[in-house]
Phi, psi and omega in degrees: 000133182281133181282132180282138180282107181274348178245096188299336182266358179294132181095352177279154172293152183306317184288345179270355181296150176253130182233158178270177184294332180288321175292322177298320177297315181297321183283332188245339185083002178271132186300149178300324180295327177291319176298317179298318179299314180295325176294315179299321181275004178059037178277337178230144179285142180226167174246126180255127179238085187069238177276343183284140177238126182233151180247135175290136179299326179296329177297316179293318179298321177295318179299319180294316179299316181291329183273347181274144180247144178293149178291147181265000000 
């Protein structure tokens, strides 16, 4: 009998994971309300699963890369 995958994101690459605004807050230090505002204003791409709104981890990583400046 084949085992059913109870964790839909299991087996995905780390950058393909979908996270909620609270996980984004924990990873970046940016408040969840700021993430929600940017989602509402369509400043960042999201994935909508019914009522759930998720952010691709790669989107956050790209934002960090673009916002970081090289050391002088």
